[in-house]
GUBA-526453 format. One record per residue (C-alpha): residue number from 1; residue in three letters; chain; x, y, z. Coordinates in steps of 0.25 Angstrom, whole numbers. Layout:
! residues N
+-----+-----+---+-------+-------+-------+
:   k :   r : c :    xx :    yy :    zz :
+-----+-----+---+-------+-------+-------+
: NUM : ala : A :     X :     Y :     Z :
...
+-----+-----+---+-------+-------+-------+
This chain:
! residues 484
+-----+-----+---+-------+-------+-------+
:   k :   r : c :    xx :    yy :    zz :
+-----+-----+---+-------+-------+-------+
:   1 : met : A :  -305 :   185 :  -327 :
:   2 : ser : A :  -293 :   191 :  -334 :
:   3 : lys : A :  -290 :   187 :  -349 :
:   4 : lys : A :  -277 :   181 :  -344 :
:   5 : gln : A :  -284 :   173 :  -334 :
:   6 : ser : A :  -295 :   169 :  -344 :
:   7 : lys : A :  -284 :   164 :  -354 :
:   8 : lys : A :  -276 :   157 :  -344 :
:   9 : lys : A :  -288 :   149 :  -338 :
:  10 : ser : A :  -294 :   147 :  -352 :
:  11 : thr : A :  -280 :   141 :  -357 :
:  12 : ser : A :  -279 :   132 :  -345 :
:  13 : arg : A :  -293 :   127 :  -346 :
:  14 : arg : A :  -292 :   124 :  -361 :
:  15 : asn : A :  -279 :   116 :  -359 :
:  16 : phe : A :  -287 :   105 :  -353 :
:  17 : ile : A :  -279 :    95 :  -362 :
:  18 : lys : A :  -268 :    96 :  -351 :
:  19 : gly : A :  -278 :    92 :  -340 :
:  20 : ser : A :  -281 :    80 :  -349 :
:  21 : gly : A :  -267 :    75 :  -352 :
:  22 : leu : A :  -258 :    78 :  -340 :
:  23 : val : A :  -263 :    66 :  -331 :
:  24 : thr : A :  -268 :    54 :  -339 :
:  25 : ala : A :  -269 :    39 :  -335 :
:  26 : gly : A :  -255 :    37 :  -342 :
:  27 : ile : A :  -247 :    47 :  -333 :
:  28 : met : A :  -242 :    43 :  -320 :
:  29 : ile : A :  -246 :    51 :  -308 :
:  30 : val : A :  -235 :    56 :  -299 :
:  31 : pro : A :  -237 :    52 :  -285 :
:  32 : arg : A :  -241 :    63 :  -276 :
:  33 : tyr : A :  -229 :    61 :  -266 :
:  34 : val : A :  -220 :    63 :  -278 :
:  35 : leu : A :  -226 :    76 :  -282 :
:  36 : gly : A :  -229 :    82 :  -268 :
:  37 : gly : A :  -236 :    95 :  -265 :
:  38 : gln : A :  -251 :    99 :  -265 :
:  39 : gly : A :  -261 :    88 :  -265 :
:  40 : tyr : A :  -251 :    76 :  -262 :
:  41 : val : A :  -253 :    68 :  -250 :
:  42 : pro : A :  -242 :    58 :  -248 :
:  43 : pro : A :  -240 :    46 :  -247 :
:  44 : ser : A :  -252 :    42 :  -254 :
:  45 : asp : A :  -252 :    42 :  -270 :
:  46 : lys : A :  -267 :    42 :  -271 :
:  47 : leu : A :  -277 :    53 :  -272 :
:  48 : asn : A :  -286 :    53 :  -260 :
:  49 : ile : A :  -300 :    59 :  -265 :
:  50 : ala : A :  -312 :    62 :  -256 :
:  51 : gly : A :  -326 :    64 :  -263 :
:  52 : ile : A :  -336 :    75 :  -259 :
:  53 : gly : A :  -349 :    70 :  -264 :
:  54 : val : A :  -348 :    55 :  -266 :
:  55 : gly : A :  -362 :    51 :  -271 :
:  56 : gly : A :  -366 :    51 :  -286 :
:  57 : lys : A :  -356 :    58 :  -294 :
:  58 : gly : A :  -347 :    59 :  -282 :
:  59 : arg : A :  -346 :    44 :  -281 :
:  60 : ser : A :  -343 :    43 :  -296 :
:  61 : asp : A :  -332 :    54 :  -294 :
:  62 : ile : A :  -324 :    47 :  -283 :
:  63 : ser : A :  -326 :    34 :  -290 :
:  64 : ser : A :  -319 :    39 :  -302 :
:  65 : phe : A :  -308 :    45 :  -294 :
:  66 : ala : A :  -306 :    31 :  -287 :
:  67 : lys : A :  -303 :    24 :  -300 :
:  68 : ser : A :  -289 :    30 :  -299 :
:  69 : pro : A :  -280 :    21 :  -292 :
:  70 : asn : A :  -274 :    34 :  -286 :
:  71 : val : A :  -286 :    38 :  -279 :
:  72 : asn : A :  -292 :    35 :  -265 :
:  73 : ile : A :  -306 :    40 :  -261 :
:  74 : val : A :  -304 :    44 :  -247 :
:  75 : gly : A :  -316 :    53 :  -243 :
:  76 : leu : A :  -330 :    53 :  -246 :
:  77 : cys : A :  -340 :    65 :  -243 :
:  78 : asp : A :  -355 :    66 :  -246 :
:  79 : val : A :  -366 :    73 :  -238 :
:  80 : asp : A :  -376 :    62 :  -242 :
:  81 : asp : A :  -372 :    48 :  -236 :
:  82 : arg : A :  -382 :    41 :  -246 :
:  83 : gln : A :  -374 :    47 :  -258 :
:  84 : ala : A :  -361 :    42 :  -253 :
:  85 : val : A :  -364 :    28 :  -250 :
:  86 : lys : A :  -358 :    22 :  -263 :
:  87 : ser : A :  -345 :    30 :  -262 :
:  88 : arg : A :  -343 :    26 :  -248 :
:  89 : glu : A :  -344 :    12 :  -252 :
:  90 : ala : A :  -335 :    14 :  -264 :
:  91 : phe : A :  -324 :    21 :  -255 :
:  92 : pro : A :  -326 :    15 :  -241 :
:  93 : lys : A :  -312 :    20 :  -236 :
:  94 : ala : A :  -316 :    34 :  -239 :
:  95 : lys : A :  -320 :    43 :  -227 :
:  96 : tyr : A :  -334 :    48 :  -228 :
:  97 : tyr : A :  -339 :    62 :  -225 :
:  98 : asn : A :  -352 :    70 :  -226 :
:  99 : asp : A :  -345 :    84 :  -226 :
: 100 : tyr : A :  -334 :    87 :  -236 :
: 101 : arg : A :  -328 :    97 :  -226 :
: 102 : glu : A :  -326 :    87 :  -215 :
: 103 : met : A :  -320 :    77 :  -226 :
: 104 : leu : A :  -310 :    87 :  -231 :
: 105 : glu : A :  -306 :    91 :  -217 :
: 106 : lys : A :  -304 :    77 :  -211 :
: 107 : glu : A :  -299 :    71 :  -224 :
: 108 : lys : A :  -290 :    82 :  -229 :
: 109 : asn : A :  -277 :    74 :  -227 :
: 110 : asn : A :  -283 :    62 :  -234 :
: 111 : ile : A :  -289 :    69 :  -246 :
: 112 : asp : A :  -281 :    73 :  -259 :
: 113 : ala : A :  -293 :    76 :  -268 :
: 114 : val : A :  -308 :    79 :  -267 :
: 115 : ser : A :  -320 :    76 :  -277 :
: 116 : val : A :  -332 :    84 :  -275 :
: 117 : ser : A :  -345 :    79 :  -281 :
: 118 : thr : A :  -356 :    86 :  -273 :
: 119 : pro : A :  -367 :    95 :  -278 :
: 120 : asp : A :  -363 :   107 :  -285 :
: 121 : his : A :  -365 :   117 :  -273 :
: 122 : ser : A :  -354 :   110 :  -265 :
: 123 : his : A :  -343 :   108 :  -275 :
: 124 : ala : A :  -336 :   121 :  -272 :
: 125 : val : A :  -335 :   121 :  -257 :
: 126 : gln : A :  -331 :   106 :  -257 :
: 127 : ala : A :  -320 :   107 :  -268 :
: 128 : tyr : A :  -315 :   120 :  -262 :
: 129 : ala : A :  -313 :   114 :  -248 :
: 130 : ala : A :  -305 :   102 :  -254 :
: 131 : met : A :  -296 :   111 :  -262 :
: 132 : gln : A :  -293 :   120 :  -250 :
: 133 : met : A :  -287 :   107 :  -244 :
: 134 : gly : A :  -279 :   105 :  -256 :
: 135 : lys : A :  -288 :    94 :  -262 :
: 136 : his : A :  -289 :    91 :  -277 :
: 137 : val : A :  -304 :    92 :  -281 :
: 138 : tyr : A :  -313 :    86 :  -291 :
: 139 : val : A :  -327 :    93 :  -291 :
: 140 : gln : A :  -339 :    88 :  -299 :
: 141 : lys : A :  -345 :    98 :  -310 :
: 142 : pro : A :  -349 :   108 :  -309 :
: 143 : leu : A :  -337 :   113 :  -301 :
: 144 : thr : A :  -345 :   122 :  -293 :
: 145 : his : A :  -359 :   127 :  -290 :
: 146 : asp : A :  -356 :   142 :  -292 :
: 147 : ile : A :  -347 :   150 :  -301 :
: 148 : trp : A :  -339 :   156 :  -289 :
: 149 : glu : A :  -336 :   143 :  -284 :
: 150 : ala : A :  -330 :   138 :  -297 :
: 151 : arg : A :  -321 :   150 :  -297 :
: 152 : met : A :  -317 :   147 :  -282 :
: 153 : leu : A :  -314 :   132 :  -285 :
: 154 : thr : A :  -305 :   136 :  -297 :
: 155 : glu : A :  -297 :   146 :  -289 :
: 156 : ala : A :  -296 :   136 :  -277 :
: 157 : ala : A :  -290 :   125 :  -286 :
: 158 : lys : A :  -279 :   134 :  -290 :
: 159 : lys : A :  -277 :   139 :  -276 :
: 160 : tyr : A :  -277 :   125 :  -269 :
: 161 : lys : A :  -269 :   118 :  -280 :
: 162 : val : A :  -278 :   106 :  -282 :
: 163 : val : A :  -282 :    97 :  -293 :
: 164 : thr : A :  -296 :    99 :  -298 :
: 165 : gln : A :  -306 :    93 :  -307 :
: 166 : met : A :  -321 :    96 :  -310 :
: 167 : gly : A :  -330 :    84 :  -313 :
: 168 : asn : A :  -333 :    87 :  -328 :
: 169 : gln : A :  -327 :    74 :  -333 :
: 170 : gly : A :  -329 :    78 :  -348 :
: 171 : gly : A :  -318 :    87 :  -346 :
: 172 : ser : A :  -308 :    76 :  -346 :
: 173 : gly : A :  -316 :    68 :  -357 :
: 174 : asp : A :  -311 :    66 :  -371 :
: 175 : gly : A :  -323 :    73 :  -377 :
: 176 : val : A :  -319 :    87 :  -373 :
: 177 : arg : A :  -305 :    85 :  -378 :
: 178 : lys : A :  -310 :    80 :  -391 :
: 179 : met : A :  -319 :    91 :  -392 :
: 180 : lys : A :  -308 :   101 :  -390 :
: 181 : glu : A :  -300 :    94 :  -401 :
: 182 : leu : A :  -312 :    96 :  -410 :
: 183 : tyr : A :  -313 :   110 :  -406 :
: 184 : asp : A :  -298 :   112 :  -408 :
: 185 : thr : A :  -298 :   108 :  -423 :
: 186 : gly : A :  -306 :   121 :  -426 :
: 187 : leu : A :  -316 :   113 :  -434 :
: 188 : ile : A :  -328 :   121 :  -427 :
: 189 : gly : A :  -321 :   134 :  -426 :
: 190 : glu : A :  -323 :   144 :  -415 :
: 191 : val : A :  -334 :   140 :  -406 :
: 192 : his : A :  -344 :   151 :  -403 :
: 193 : thr : A :  -355 :   143 :  -397 :
: 194 : val : A :  -357 :   131 :  -388 :
: 195 : lys : A :  -370 :   124 :  -384 :
: 196 : cys : A :  -370 :   115 :  -372 :
: 197 : trp : A :  -382 :   107 :  -366 :
: 198 : thr : A :  -387 :    96 :  -357 :
: 199 : asn : A :  -399 :    88 :  -354 :
: 200 : arg : A :  -397 :    91 :  -339 :
: 201 : ala : A :  -404 :    93 :  -329 :
: 202 : ile : A :  -408 :    79 :  -325 :
: 203 : trp : A :  -413 :    83 :  -311 :
: 204 : pro : A :  -424 :    92 :  -307 :
: 205 : met : A :  -423 :   107 :  -311 :
: 206 : ala : A :  -432 :   120 :  -309 :
: 207 : leu : A :  -437 :   116 :  -295 :
: 208 : glu : A :  -443 :   123 :  -284 :
: 209 : thr : A :  -434 :   124 :  -272 :
: 210 : pro : A :  -439 :   113 :  -262 :
: 211 : thr : A :  -446 :   118 :  -250 :
: 212 : val : A :  -449 :   104 :  -244 :
: 213 : lys : A :  -440 :    99 :  -233 :
: 214 : his : A :  -436 :    84 :  -235 :
: 215 : asn : A :  -429 :    75 :  -225 :
: 216 : ile : A :  -414 :    74 :  -227 :
: 217 : pro : A :  -411 :    60 :  -231 :
: 218 : lys : A :  -402 :    52 :  -222 :
: 219 : gly : A :  -388 :    53 :  -225 :
: 220 : leu : A :  -388 :    67 :  -232 :
: 221 : asn : A :  -382 :    78 :  -225 :
: 222 : trp : A :  -391 :    89 :  -231 :
: 223 : asp : A :  -383 :   101 :  -225 :
: 224 : leu : A :  -370 :    96 :  -231 :
: 225 : trp : A :  -376 :    93 :  -244 :
: 226 : leu : A :  -381 :   108 :  -245 :
: 227 : gly : A :  -367 :   112 :  -242 :
: 228 : thr : A :  -366 :   127 :  -248 :
: 229 : ala : A :  -380 :   128 :  -251 :
: 230 : glu : A :  -390 :   135 :  -242 :
: 231 : met : A :  -398 :   126 :  -232 :
: 232 : arg : A :  -411 :   121 :  -236 :
: 233 : asp : A :  -420 :   109 :  -233 :
: 234 : tyr : A :  -417 :    95 :  -239 :
: 235 : asn : A :  -426 :    91 :  -251 :
: 236 : asp : A :  -425 :    79 :  -260 :
: 237 : ala : A :  -425 :    88 :  -272 :
: 238 : tyr : A :  -410 :    91 :  -270 :
: 239 : leu : A :  -404 :    77 :  -269 :
: 240 : pro : A :  -398 :    68 :  -273 :
: 241 : phe : A :  -396 :    74 :  -287 :
: 242 : asp : A :  -406 :    85 :  -289 :
: 243 : trp : A :  -397 :    95 :  -282 :
: 244 : arg : A :  -392 :    99 :  -296 :
: 245 : gly : A :  -404 :   106 :  -300 :
: 246 : trp : A :  -404 :   115 :  -287 :
: 247 : ser : A :  -395 :   127 :  -289 :
: 248 : asp : A :  -391 :   128 :  -275 :
: 249 : phe : A :  -384 :   114 :  -277 :
: 250 : gly : A :  -382 :   111 :  -291 :
: 251 : thr : A :  -379 :   119 :  -304 :
: 252 : gly : A :  -390 :   113 :  -313 :
: 253 : ala : A :  -389 :   107 :  -327 :
: 254 : leu : A :  -378 :   117 :  -331 :
: 255 : gly : A :  -369 :   114 :  -319 :
: 256 : asp : A :  -371 :    99 :  -320 :
: 257 : met : A :  -368 :    97 :  -335 :
: 258 : ala : A :  -361 :   109 :  -340 :
: 259 : cys : A :  -347 :   105 :  -334 :
: 260 : his : A :  -348 :    93 :  -344 :
: 261 : ile : A :  -355 :    99 :  -356 :
: 262 : met : A :  -348 :   112 :  -356 :
: 263 : asp : A :  -334 :   107 :  -353 :
: 264 : pro : A :  -330 :   106 :  -368 :
: 265 : val : A :  -335 :   121 :  -370 :
: 266 : tyr : A :  -327 :   126 :  -358 :
: 267 : arg : A :  -315 :   117 :  -360 :
: 268 : ile : A :  -313 :   119 :  -375 :
: 269 : leu : A :  -317 :   133 :  -379 :
: 270 : pro : A :  -310 :   146 :  -376 :
: 271 : ile : A :  -319 :   151 :  -365 :
: 272 : leu : A :  -318 :   153 :  -350 :
: 273 : tyr : A :  -330 :   161 :  -343 :
: 274 : pro : A :  -343 :   165 :  -350 :
: 275 : asn : A :  -346 :   180 :  -349 :
: 276 : gln : A :  -361 :   179 :  -352 :
: 277 : val : A :  -372 :   169 :  -348 :
: 278 : glu : A :  -387 :   168 :  -350 :
: 279 : cys : A :  -398 :   157 :  -349 :
: 280 : ser : A :  -412 :   153 :  -351 :
: 281 : val : A :  -420 :   143 :  -343 :
: 282 : ala : A :  -432 :   134 :  -344 :
: 283 : asp : A :  -442 :   142 :  -337 :
: 284 : ala : A :  -450 :   135 :  -326 :
: 285 : phe : A :  -464 :   138 :  -323 :
: 286 : lys : A :  -473 :   136 :  -310 :
: 287 : gly : A :  -488 :   138 :  -310 :
: 288 : lys : A :  -494 :   144 :  -323 :
: 289 : phe : A :  -484 :   152 :  -331 :
: 290 : glu : A :  -476 :   156 :  -319 :
: 291 : met : A :  -461 :   155 :  -321 :
: 292 : ala : A :  -454 :   149 :  -309 :
: 293 : ser : A :  -439 :   150 :  -304 :
: 294 : tyr : A :  -432 :   139 :  -296 :
: 295 : pro : A :  -420 :   147 :  -290 :
: 296 : lys : A :  -414 :   135 :  -284 :
: 297 : ser : A :  -416 :   126 :  -296 :
: 298 : phe : A :  -411 :   126 :  -311 :
: 299 : pro : A :  -420 :   127 :  -323 :
: 300 : thr : A :  -424 :   115 :  -330 :
: 301 : ala : A :  -416 :   119 :  -343 :
: 302 : ser : A :  -408 :   131 :  -347 :
: 303 : lys : A :  -399 :   138 :  -357 :
: 304 : ile : A :  -386 :   145 :  -353 :
: 305 : his : A :  -378 :   154 :  -363 :
: 306 : leu : A :  -364 :   157 :  -360 :
: 307 : ser : A :  -355 :   166 :  -367 :
: 308 : tyr : A :  -340 :   164 :  -366 :
: 309 : pro : A :  -329 :   174 :  -371 :
: 310 : arg : A :  -319 :   166 :  -378 :
: 311 : thr : A :  -305 :   166 :  -371 :
: 312 : asp : A :  -298 :   168 :  -384 :
: 313 : gly : A :  -306 :   181 :  -386 :
: 314 : lys : A :  -314 :   176 :  -398 :
: 315 : gly : A :  -328 :   180 :  -394 :
: 316 : ala : A :  -337 :   171 :  -386 :
: 317 : ile : A :  -342 :   157 :  -385 :
: 318 : lys : A :  -357 :   155 :  -382 :
: 319 : val : A :  -360 :   143 :  -374 :
: 320 : ser : A :  -375 :   138 :  -371 :
: 321 : trp : A :  -379 :   128 :  -361 :
: 322 : met : A :  -393 :   121 :  -361 :
: 323 : asp : A :  -398 :   111 :  -351 :
: 324 : gly : A :  -411 :   104 :  -347 :
: 325 : gly : A :  -412 :    98 :  -361 :
: 326 : leu : A :  -411 :   110 :  -369 :
: 327 : met : A :  -401 :   109 :  -381 :
: 328 : pro : A :  -395 :   118 :  -391 :
: 329 : glu : A :  -399 :   118 :  -406 :
: 330 : arg : A :  -394 :   105 :  -413 :
: 331 : pro : A :  -383 :   108 :  -422 :
: 332 : glu : A :  -386 :   107 :  -437 :
: 333 : glu : A :  -374 :    99 :  -439 :
: 334 : leu : A :  -379 :    88 :  -430 :
: 335 : gly : A :  -388 :    77 :  -436 :
: 336 : asp : A :  -402 :    74 :  -431 :
: 337 : asn : A :  -397 :    61 :  -425 :
: 338 : glu : A :  -384 :    65 :  -420 :
: 339 : ala : A :  -382 :    68 :  -405 :
: 340 : phe : A :  -382 :    82 :  -400 :
: 341 : gly : A :  -374 :    80 :  -387 :
: 342 : asn : A :  -378 :    68 :  -378 :
: 343 : trp : A :  -388 :    66 :  -367 :
: 344 : asp : A :  -380 :    75 :  -357 :
: 345 : gly : A :  -379 :    86 :  -367 :
: 346 : gly : A :  -368 :    92 :  -376 :
: 347 : val : A :  -360 :   104 :  -381 :
: 348 : leu : A :  -359 :   110 :  -395 :
: 349 : phe : A :  -348 :   119 :  -399 :
: 350 : ile : A :  -352 :   128 :  -411 :
: 351 : gly : A :  -340 :   134 :  -418 :
: 352 : asp : A :  -339 :   143 :  -431 :
: 353 : lys : A :  -335 :   131 :  -439 :
: 354 : gly : A :  -342 :   119 :  -432 :
: 355 : lys : A :  -347 :   112 :  -420 :
: 356 : ile : A :  -343 :   102 :  -410 :
: 357 : leu : A :  -353 :    94 :  -402 :
: 358 : ala : A :  -351 :    86 :  -389 :
: 359 : asp : A :  -358 :    78 :  -379 :
: 360 : cys : A :  -358 :    81 :  -364 :
: 361 : tyr : A :  -344 :    80 :  -358 :
: 362 : gly : A :  -339 :    84 :  -371 :
: 363 : val : A :  -341 :    70 :  -376 :
: 364 : lys : A :  -341 :    66 :  -391 :
: 365 : pro : A :  -337 :    80 :  -397 :
: 366 : arg : A :  -340 :    80 :  -412 :
: 367 : leu : A :  -340 :    90 :  -423 :
: 368 : leu : A :  -353 :    93 :  -430 :
: 369 : pro : A :  -357 :    88 :  -440 :
: 370 : leu : A :  -353 :    74 :  -434 :
: 371 : ser : A :  -348 :    70 :  -448 :
: 372 : leu : A :  -336 :    79 :  -446 :
: 373 : asn : A :  -331 :    70 :  -435 :
: 374 : glu : A :  -330 :    59 :  -445 :
: 375 : gln : A :  -321 :    68 :  -454 :
: 376 : ile : A :  -312 :    74 :  -444 :
: 377 : thr : A :  -302 :    68 :  -435 :
: 378 : val : A :  -298 :    77 :  -423 :
: 379 : lys : A :  -284 :    74 :  -417 :
: 380 : glu : A :  -284 :    71 :  -402 :
: 381 : thr : A :  -275 :    82 :  -396 :
: 382 : leu : A :  -279 :    83 :  -382 :
: 383 : pro : A :  -276 :    73 :  -371 :
: 384 : arg : A :  -287 :    65 :  -365 :
: 385 : val : A :  -290 :    61 :  -350 :
: 386 : pro : A :  -290 :    46 :  -350 :
: 387 : glu : A :  -291 :    45 :  -335 :
: 388 : gly : A :  -303 :    54 :  -335 :
: 389 : his : A :  -308 :    66 :  -327 :
: 390 : tyr : A :  -308 :    59 :  -313 :
: 391 : leu : A :  -294 :    53 :  -314 :
: 392 : gln : A :  -288 :    65 :  -321 :
: 393 : trp : A :  -291 :    73 :  -308 :
: 394 : val : A :  -286 :    61 :  -299 :
: 395 : asn : A :  -273 :    61 :  -307 :
: 396 : ala : A :  -271 :    76 :  -307 :
: 397 : cys : A :  -273 :    76 :  -292 :
: 398 : met : A :  -262 :    66 :  -290 :
: 399 : ala : A :  -253 :    73 :  -299 :
: 400 : gly : A :  -255 :    86 :  -291 :
: 401 : tyr : A :  -260 :   100 :  -293 :
: 402 : gly : A :  -253 :   106 :  -306 :
: 403 : asn : A :  -248 :    93 :  -311 :
: 404 : ala : A :  -260 :    89 :  -319 :
: 405 : glu : A :  -273 :    95 :  -324 :
: 406 : thr : A :  -287 :    90 :  -324 :
: 407 : ser : A :  -298 :    93 :  -335 :
: 408 : ser : A :  -307 :   101 :  -326 :
: 409 : ser : A :  -298 :   107 :  -315 :
: 410 : phe : A :  -305 :   119 :  -309 :
: 411 : asp : A :  -297 :   129 :  -317 :
: 412 : tyr : A :  -306 :   124 :  -328 :
: 413 : ala : A :  -318 :   119 :  -321 :
: 414 : gly : A :  -320 :   131 :  -312 :
: 415 : pro : A :  -321 :   141 :  -324 :
: 416 : phe : A :  -329 :   131 :  -332 :
: 417 : thr : A :  -339 :   129 :  -320 :
: 418 : glu : A :  -340 :   144 :  -318 :
: 419 : ser : A :  -344 :   145 :  -333 :
: 420 : ile : A :  -355 :   135 :  -331 :
: 421 : leu : A :  -361 :   140 :  -318 :
: 422 : ile : A :  -363 :   154 :  -325 :
: 423 : gly : A :  -374 :   147 :  -332 :
: 424 : asn : A :  -381 :   144 :  -319 :
: 425 : leu : A :  -379 :   158 :  -314 :
: 426 : ala : A :  -387 :   162 :  -326 :
: 427 : leu : A :  -398 :   152 :  -323 :
: 428 : lys : A :  -399 :   157 :  -309 :
: 429 : ala : A :  -399 :   172 :  -313 :
: 430 : tyr : A :  -410 :   168 :  -323 :
: 431 : phe : A :  -420 :   167 :  -312 :
: 432 : glu : A :  -416 :   180 :  -304 :
: 433 : val : A :  -429 :   187 :  -301 :
: 434 : asp : A :  -430 :   201 :  -309 :
: 435 : pro : A :  -436 :   210 :  -298 :
: 436 : lys : A :  -443 :   218 :  -309 :
: 437 : ala : A :  -451 :   207 :  -315 :
: 438 : glu : A :  -466 :   207 :  -313 :
: 439 : ser : A :  -469 :   193 :  -317 :
: 440 : asn : A :  -465 :   178 :  -317 :
: 441 : ser : A :  -475 :   172 :  -327 :
: 442 : phe : A :  -474 :   166 :  -341 :
: 443 : trp : A :  -482 :   178 :  -346 :
: 444 : gly : A :  -477 :   189 :  -338 :
: 445 : gly : A :  -462 :   186 :  -338 :
: 446 : ser : A :  -452 :   181 :  -328 :
: 447 : lys : A :  -447 :   187 :  -315 :
: 448 : tyr : A :  -433 :   182 :  -317 :
: 449 : tyr : A :  -422 :   189 :  -325 :
: 450 : gly : A :  -421 :   177 :  -334 :
: 451 : arg : A :  -411 :   176 :  -345 :
: 452 : lys : A :  -400 :   186 :  -344 :
: 453 : arg : A :  -386 :   187 :  -351 :
: 454 : leu : A :  -377 :   187 :  -339 :
: 455 : leu : A :  -363 :   193 :  -340 :
: 456 : trp : A :  -352 :   186 :  -332 :
: 457 : asp : A :  -340 :   191 :  -327 :
: 458 : ala : A :  -331 :   179 :  -325 :
: 459 : glu : A :  -320 :   185 :  -318 :
: 460 : asn : A :  -329 :   191 :  -307 :
: 461 : met : A :  -339 :   180 :  -308 :
: 462 : lys : A :  -350 :   190 :  -309 :
: 463 : ile : A :  -362 :   192 :  -318 :
: 464 : thr : A :  -361 :   207 :  -322 :
: 465 : asn : A :  -375 :   210 :  -327 :
: 466 : phe : A :  -384 :   203 :  -318 :
: 467 : glu : A :  -381 :   204 :  -303 :
: 468 : pro : A :  -391 :   194 :  -298 :
: 469 : ala : A :  -384 :   183 :  -305 :
: 470 : asn : A :  -371 :   184 :  -297 :
: 471 : lys : A :  -377 :   178 :  -285 :
: 472 : tyr : A :  -376 :   165 :  -292 :
: 473 : val : A :  -360 :   166 :  -294 :
: 474 : lys : A :  -358 :   162 :  -280 :
: 475 : arg : A :  -367 :   155 :  -269 :
: 476 : asn : A :  -367 :   158 :  -254 :
: 477 : tyr : A :  -363 :   146 :  -246 :
: 478 : arg : A :  -370 :   141 :  -234 :
: 479 : asp : A :  -362 :   142 :  -221 :
: 480 : gly : A :  -351 :   132 :  -220 :
: 481 : tyr : A :  -347 :   132 :  -234 :
: 482 : ser : A :  -337 :   140 :  -242 :
: 483 : leu : A :  -326 :   140 :  -252 :
: 484 : gly : A :  -313 :   142 :  -244 :
+-----+-----+---+-------+-------+-------+
């Protein structure tokens, strides 16, 4: 990516205050028949939304959109009839489908916008298909399963001129705005190091790939659930929630939580893409002192270290991620009985003059030591998002492409997601087999390459110093699925 492009994207991304203030509860939304153009379907003044994946989080998402009096939920799609029951009861007038492709084709004249709340491996193809039809999209975090997919969705949002939002609700929260206001005071100086952590995973990890074939539950279309992933026998180990721990479907603890915890890092600091990544993992053993690899699952705990060149040219910022219960060293300025983040995790900015600590979602940002917060009053300079993340997107859709901004539009969420998924690329590359290795035991060493410093060329989406890692930039889809 050129310096000009980098500067442009960085400036646009950090101007998130515009996205938080343009469309608020106190501003009247101009009816679509007045504005005309892309995305407007007269004579209705309501936004017709269809949900793809309507159980669990999907049900919560469409229910949140439906709180707006300007929204109709007109379509529901889920590959598992069992998971869709409550949504179908809540929205009995919405037409129900199992295959998103069928729904989009048959309802294309009735739908203005689409919400995607499926497992990670299906996000990209479903969102892309909707955008191609000119539909606005809301996609749960992480935006995509692969780095390449994130780049493609970012470009598609611009090409098809649709309103977009990733489902990292903290991006519209007061916390990240207050954190930026604290940062802008200059009290902590130039940030050089950031620590991020989470207690996840709360689902099984480091698992052997199932070899037993279970009966497919009634109401589940297993073939459609697999979607882009290669065909395999059904096993209860995958559903309904544990898919997050399998790398063909989910993105592990990092993909699940980093979009929440790292959002203040990416939103506030002068960074765009990392140029280096390395990781270490909690080694697993099988048998006596024999190290094991679970190529289709994620490790129980990991540390990931990213180096971001500053977009202002002032060196680099080191960002570390820890999961599985691992945590960074407790700051000296924090008292023994003072909370270090919250149950979900936290983020710590370390500057050359001081530190800022926040909980997951950027909630409760505070200077360290905590006594400073009683002595210093920071002026509120950034507009908030009183309507919240969901209705911000609804209002922006009704205003039309280019007439309002959202907190996590794909021009922000796409590069952010790429940045996060580079960490998973490192995790997978960690277990690449070294053909020269002679042992895989505790005493004799590992057959895996293990921890390496990988150099990332963001413009070309390529690791430049370890070719085996590049297979994880982009998956091969199963027949019947593609982007475009």
